N, C-alpha and C positions, 0 to 999 in steps of 0.2 A: 887558681889556674886550671884551665880545662885540659884534659888529656886528649890525645889524638883521636881516639874513637868517639869521645864525647863531642869534640869539635866537629867531627864528620856528621854526627847526628844533627847538630844545629845547622850545618850547611844543607843537609838533605831537607830539613824542615823549611828552611828559607826558600829553597827551590820549589817546594810544594806550594808555599804561599804565593810565590811569584807566578807559578803556572796557573793557579786558581785565579789570581788577579787578572792575568792577561786573558784568561778564558771568559771573563765577564763581559766586555773588556773594560777595565778601569786603569787609569793612570795611577802612578804612585801618589800623586797629589790628591786625586779623588778618593783613593782608599784611605789615605791619612785623614782626610776630612770626615769620611764616614765612620772611621774607627776612633776619631778623637785623639789621634797620635800624630807626632811630627813626621814629616816626610823624610828627613835625614835618618831618624830612628828606624822607620820602616825599610829604608834602603839598606841599612846595616843588618837588619834582621834577614832580609831577602838574600843578602850576600854572606850570611853566616858569621858576621862580625859582631853581632849583638844577640844576646839571649833575652827574649821577651819574658816578662813575668807571666804567671798564669792569667792574671787580670788582662794584661795586654793581648795575650794569645786569644782569650775569649772575645775581646773587642774586635780583633782582626777577623776571627772566624765569623762572628756575627755580621760584620760588615760585608763579608763575602757570601753570606747565606749558607754557612756550613757550621760544623762543630770543630773544636780543636783537634779531635781525633783524626780528622781528615788529613792533618799535616804530619802524622806519625807513620813510620814504616810498620809493617806487620810485626817485625821483631820488637820494636819499641812498644807496640800495643800489648804484646804478651807480657813485657816487663812491667807495664803499668797496671795490669790486672791483679 
């Protein structure tokens, strides 16, 4: 079970992914195809209802032409170092 702060982190990450996707601009279906993931799963990730594995996160980032670190807040980046 995720805690409230942890759930918030996933929501923030999901919003960052969605913002990056819309900036491309890709539809959810286009990003799913490029990343090799399902559209429903990506929708859940963007809405903070699913937690992608590191492999999925790398696939999403690669499809968007960035790195997974782009989806983390500065606070999270310090924690990961």
